[in-house]
N, C-alpha and C positions, 0 to 999 in steps of 0.2 A: 372655519364656519364663521357666518356672520348670523346674529339673530336681527329677526323683520321684525317693527312692530305688529300686534296684534291686528287684525281685517280681515271683512270679509272678503272671499275669494271673489274678483270681479275676473272673468277670462279676458286675459289682454292679448296684446296684437302678437302674433304669431307671421316671421317672415318668410314666406311661400318660398323667396329666393334661396333660403340656407339649407344647405345638405347637410344633415347629420346621419349619413348612413352608418350603418353599424359594419360595413366592411373592415374597419380598422379593429375593432375588438375581435372580429368573428376570425380574422386572421391570425390576432394571439392565441386565442383559443384553442383552433386547430394546433398551434404551436406546442401548446403545453400539453392536447390531449394525443400527441403523437399519431397524428392520422396523416401518415405522407402520402395519401391518396389525392386529399384536400389539400394540404400545404402550399404547394405550386401555386394552383390556379388562385388562392387567398393573397399568396402576396406578390403575386403579378398584377391583383386586382389593386393593392395598395400600391404600386409602380404607377400604372396608369392613372391612378387618384391623384398621386403626387405630380405628374409630369407637368403639368401646367405651371408648376411653383418651383421646379427644380433650379434655376437659377438662382431666384431669388432665397430659397434656403442652402446652396451652396457657397450664397456668400457669408450666410451667419456661420456655417460650418468652416470656412474659411479663415474666418476671422477670429473664431475662437480657437483652432488649432496653431493659428499664428500668435495668438498672445499666451498661450499655454504650451509651447513648442516642447515636444519631448526630447530629451538629451539625445544629444549624436552619438550613434552607436552601439544603441540598444533599440530594437524591433519593438515597432507598435502593434500589440493586438488589438483585434476587435472581439468580443464575444457576439455570440447571437447574431453572426453577421448575413443568414438569409441568403439572399439573391443577390446581395452587394447595392443595396441602395444606397448606403451610406460610400462605398467606397466611390460612388458614383458623381459626388459632389465633393470629394476631396480633390486636394491638391496632386500634380504629380509626384512632386517629391516626399507628401505624406502616403500618398499610395505606393510608391516603392519599397517604403520603409514598413509596410504592414503585412501580418499575419490576420487571415481572417479565420474564425474557428464558429463552429456551430454543431450542435448533435444532431443534425439532419441530414443525412446523406443526399439526399435528393434536392435540397437548397443548397449544399455545398457543389453539386456535380453542375447547377445551373449557373452557379458562379464563376465555374471555371470554365464553361462551355463559355458565357458570354464575356469573361476577362481570363483569355489565355496565359498570361502572363500573372495572374494572380498567384501568391502563396495564400493555401486553404487548408485546412485540416479538420478532422472530426474531434471534437471536446466539449464537454460542458462545462461551463463556468466555474462549477465546484470543484473540478479537478483539472486545472490547463496543467499542459505538457513544459512547461517551461522550467527552468532551475531558478532558486530563490532572485529574487532581485535583478533577473533577467531583463525584464522587460520596463523599455522605458516609461508607456502609455498604455493603459487598458481604455478602448472606447466602447461607445453601446448606442444604438438606436431603437427607442421603443422596447427595451428587454427587461428593464428591472421589474415590471410591474407583472412579465409573465413567467416571472421567478415565485416559485412556491412562498408565500409566506414564512413560512418556516424554514427554509434553505437561505432565506436574503441574508441571514447575518454569517451564514458560511460561507455565501458569497464573497462579502466583503472582506472575512479575513483571508480568503484564497486570492484574492485583490491584492492585500497588503503583503501576502509570501511573493509574488510574481514580482513587487514593485520595489527598488530601493527608494532611500529617504530622496523626497524630490519628485518623484514619479507622481502621475496623476492618472484618476478614473475620472474618466468625459463622458457624462452619459445625455445625449439629445433627445428630446421627445417632439416629435411634430404633431402626433396622431391623439386621438382619444385614448384613456387610459382602459385598462380590465379593471370590470367593476364587483367582481365578486368576495376581492376580500373587504373592501369598504362598506360592501353591503350586508357580509355577517355581522362586521361590528354596528351597524345602524339596527341590525335585526336584534342585537342583544341588548341596544340599548332603547328599543321601544318605539323606533322611529322609522317610515314607511319614505321612501325616496319617488319622487314623481317627476318624468320629465318637465323641464323648465316649456313650459304651453304659456306663459304670462308675460313674456317679456321678449326681446332679441337677446340671445347669447353673449352677440358681441358688443352687446351695451357698457360691458364692464371691462378693466384690463385682460383679466383671466374669464375665459367663457364660461357663464354662469348656465350649466347645463342642467343641473337637478335641484330641485327643491325638497326639502324634506317635512312630512308633518307627523305629529305626534299619531301612534298606533291608537292608542285609547280614542280620541278625537276623531280619526278616520273612520274608526269601529262602530261611534255613537252615530254617524253623518248615514254611512251605510243603513244601518236600524231605522233612520228616521225614510231615508229613500226607500226602503222595503215597507214600510207601513203607509205611507203614504200614495204608493206607485210611480214614484219621481222616477225616471229610465236611466239613471243612474247606475243602479244598481244592477240592473241587467244587463247594460253594454259593457260596463267595467268588471263585470262580480269576480270572472276567473282571472285579472291581474290582481284587483284586490286582494281578492283569498290568498295568494301566492306570499303576500306582505303580510298579512294580519297574523300568519303564523308566527310564533313565537320561538325561537330556540327550546328543545331541540327538533320541533316540528317544521322549524324552516328549513326550506330547500332550497339554497342561494342559486344551485344551475337553473331550475325551472325559473325562481324571480326574474334573475338575469336574462336567461333567453326572453320572458316576457316583457322585461323593461326594453331591451334592444329593440324588438317588433315593432311596439308603442312610439319610440323613440323616432323610428327610421318612417311612419307611416302618418303625412300630415294630413290626411284626412282623420286620423282615429285620435290624433293631437289636439286639431279643432274642434272634435265633438268633447272631447275629456275637459278641457278649457271650455267649453260653453255649459256644460252638465254639470260639472262640477262647482262651475260659479252659480248657477241658478239654484242648486240643492242647495249650497252652504246659506245664500241669502236666504231661501225659504225657510232652512232650519233654524235661523239665527231667529226670526221672527215668532216661533217656538220656544225659545231660551236653549237653543244648540248654542255653547260659547264659539265666538269668530274664531277662526283659524290663526296659529302662528306660523307663519312660512320661515322655513331657516334654509338659508343660501348655503349651497354645497357646490364648490369646484373640483370636479375630481382631479384636476392637473394638481392642482394645491393639493389636493390629498398625497398626490404621489410623490410631491415636491418632501412634503414633511414624511415621507417615509424614508426618503433617500437620506435627508437630513438626520432624520432618529438613529436611521440604522449606523452611518459610516461615523457620524459623533458617538456612538454607544462604542463602536469598536474600538474605540483607545489608538489605534493606530494612523488616524485621518485629522485633519483639519481641512473643514468645508471652505472652499476658498470662491465658489461662486453658488448659487440657485436663484436664478431670476429667468423671467421671460423675456427674453431678446427678440426685436421685430427688424425686419427689414422691406424696404421698399425699392422697387426700380419701376422706371418709366420705359416704353416702346412705342413707337412711333406706328400707327395705325397703318396700314397698307392702303393706299388709294382706293382699292375695291373693295373694302369695308364701309360699311354704310354708317356703322355707329361705333365709338369709342367704348372699352369695356373697363368695370374695375371689378378685381376679383380679391379674395384673401382667402388664406387658412391658417388658421390659430388651433391647434389643440386638437384637430380634429372637424372643429366648427368651420363652415366654408362659406362664405357671399359671392356671388357672381352678382352684379349689378350694371346697369347704365347709367348709374348716377354715384356720386359719392355719397358712403354711409355718415349718419351723424355723426360716429366715432370711428375712427380710425386706428388701426394698428401701431402706426408709428406719428408723428406730426409732423403734417406739409408746411411747405413755406408759409406764412401768414395767409398771403393774396390765395390761397387754397384752402384755407381751412373755414368749413363751415361755420354759418353762426349758430349759436347754440339754440336760438330761438326760431328759427327759419329753416325751413325746406333744407336737404342738404342739394350743395351745387351740382350742375352737370359738370362732366369731365371736360377737360378744355380739348377742342376738336382735335382728332387726329391722335391724342396721346391714349394709350392704355398705363394703369396702374396694375399692378401687382403685388401683393403684401403677404408674408409670412410670420408668424408667432412662434418661436420654438424654445421650450423650457433647456434650459441649459443646466445643469449641475458638474461641477468638478469639485473634487475631493483630493489633497495631495497628501503622500504617504508623510509622515513623520523622519 
């Protein structure tokens, strides 16, 4: 987390073309709750959302698996395979060597139906059905944050058991993370999360999806709003009330659901930016202290969890933990009227008819928008598609 200097909130711009839908978080919520009736629709929704980025993400996956190629003669195992999204991005030889596991039978049935030659079995990451050192590599896509925080060290130990020295655990994250665990820790630290309604989350290398404010500061601002009749308290009272409760009264599920609903509603996000800014400015005139915004990147939080868990296990060396990006260009069909730019990075999506001020990758100099001018238009008849994926690789000692 990076602290920003004290400043009175001024409602910043919101990129209306950005789509921070909560579908990815909802799917993982269902995965952890064991609600089989909702699991497949949620995973299929995620699959549709990823579809425009399939080729570019497959390029990242193929590159990483080639760089950290598993030893021959031992199977590759995927944990939390779902309906086979990661399999669809793998090369033929890696698909042929992979055994897919998941604790949810409906997901495995869907995977087998779509991939008749795939090897798949029901198994939890806490108890994999393989002998000690029997697996060349273990793969996962958007899985580790869906594992209960208390179980994460045990999963690391189980992966260490099935991997031989030199075997690798490779975790890919292309969607937004679950927020339950960090929200519990933030509540204990007296911090309240707000959706980033002040800037475009894509303006930074890691999507800046959350800002934090001190609970004490927010409580004082709401008290001021109630006393003066400012509409902030009436419009967002239920949302703030959930986060103003300190543990043990804090209910993480209620708070998380409210946060996801607000984050995915463009009109309410705009209203929050406007009302929070006006209330903050008015309160400052009466002596209420200015806010200190603290930037919080949920993707970076998961990266830190992965690094800490596998470093503390003692059986692994962390080989990579970074955001990898890829760009592809395609020709616009003559029937289309205009080119398109789109990107997906840890759940933050942009779909635009112009290049953004900041791209995920570094385009050639002639295509790089100058920092002080409006972003360039796209080259005629050329679409650009980008993706950003968190790659974590730990190697068995």
